[in-house]
Residue, then its C-alpha position, 0 to 999 in steps of 0.5 A: x499500499x503506498x505512503x498516504x503522505x506522499x499521495x496527491x490531488x492536482x486540480x486544473x481550471x479547465x477552461x483556464x488550460x484551453x484559453x492558455x494554450x489557444x493563445x500560446x500555440x502558433x493559429x497556424x497549425x490545424x487539421x487538414x481541414x483547416x480547423x485550428x488546434x492549436x488549443x486542444x494540442x496544448x492543451x493535450x500537451x500540458x495535461x500530459x505533463x502533470x498525468x504523473x499525478x496520481x490523481x487528478x481533477x478537473x473542471x470546466x464548470x463556469x457556473x461559480x465566480x473563477x478563483x482569479x476573479x475573486x482575487x482581482x476586479x481588474x482580472x475580472x475585467x478583462x475575462x469579461x472583456x476576453x469573453x470569458x464568464 
């Protein structure tokens, strides 16, 4: 049985990761039909990097205020301007 002190859980803001991947990777990356794939590629790469963790929680719900919005009103205003709730 593994030592419980060494187990960890990683919580990931799914939409935040997708947003980051979309803007971090060149938008010229696309499928053969011309659809942009940069966000999918970046999101997948980042998830694979953290899958070494024993446990992973991925959230994508935007029904509640994001943690970033509660930290900074200016950040929330930027999210609103970018079309993110």
